[in-house]
C-alpha positions as a printed Julia matrix, in Angstrom:
78×3 Matrix{Float64}:
 -19.59    7.17  -4.35
 -16.4     7.8   -2.33
 -14.6     4.91  -0.66
 -14.13    4.93   3.11
 -11.14    6.85   4.49
 -11.12    4.83   7.73
  -7.53    3.6    8.4
  -8.67    0.03   9.14
 -10.71   -0.05   5.94
  -7.76    1.28   3.93
  -5.52   -1.41   5.46
  -8.04   -4.13   4.55
  -8.31   -2.84   0.97
  -4.5    -2.55   0.56
  -4.06   -6.18   1.66
  -6.85   -7.23  -0.72
  -5.39   -5.32  -3.66
  -1.95   -6.77  -2.97
  -3.36  -10.32  -2.82
  -5.14   -9.86  -6.16
  -2.09   -8.32  -7.88
   0.67  -10.66  -6.69
   1.06  -14.25  -7.9
   0.81  -16.82  -5.1
   4.18  -18.43  -5.9
   6.12  -15.16  -5.65
   4.21  -13.69  -2.72
   6.36  -12.83   0.32
   4.28  -12.47   3.46
   4.09   -8.84   4.67
   4.53   -8.39   8.4
   3.59   -4.74   8.79
   1.24   -2.12   7.36
   1.71    1.62   7.65
  -0.5     4.49   6.57
   1.81    7.41   5.77
   1.29   11.01   4.76
   3.95   12.41   2.45
   3.79   15.83   0.76
   0.06   16.04   1.44
  -0.71   12.63  -0.05
  -1.74    9.49   1.8
  -0.02    6.16   1.12
  -0.69    2.61   2.31
   2.56    0.65   2.55
   3.05   -3.08   3.16
   6.43   -3.97   4.66
   8.46   -7.15   5.0
  11.03   -6.31   7.66
  12.32   -2.81   6.91
  11.71   -2.94   3.15
   8.46   -1.92   1.48
   6.85   -4.69  -0.59
   4.19   -2.54  -2.19
   2.95    1.05  -2.03
  -0.57    2.23  -2.84
  -1.54    5.89  -2.94
  -4.94    6.65  -1.45
  -6.69    9.09  -3.75
  -8.9    11.89  -2.43
 -12.0     9.82  -3.23
 -10.58    6.87  -1.24
  -9.63    4.69  -4.21
  -6.25    2.96  -4.22
  -3.63    3.5   -6.93
  -0.78    1.01  -7.25
   2.55    2.83  -7.35
   4.78    1.14  -9.93
   7.41    3.77  -9.12
   6.74    4.9   -5.55
   8.4     8.02  -4.1
  12.07    7.59  -3.21
  11.31    7.95   0.49
   9.89    4.42   0.47
  12.58    1.79   0.58
  11.6    -0.91  -1.91
  12.9    -4.47  -2.12
  14.07   -5.66  -5.53
């Protein structure tokens, strides 16, 4: 069954996935979420200031895929 493609639902699921993946001690607090379309693909990005903390690609069926190596267009903190 496909996941919802509603932007608010995607935002909620990106925050949830990020909370499950990141250890509490090393977790910086994101202050912005953006849903971006790049080269025909949809991405959910959590930002802290101007730098992206985490990027998830939204698959066609609505599932999220963590991007260990996100596209260069996303400015990552490290």
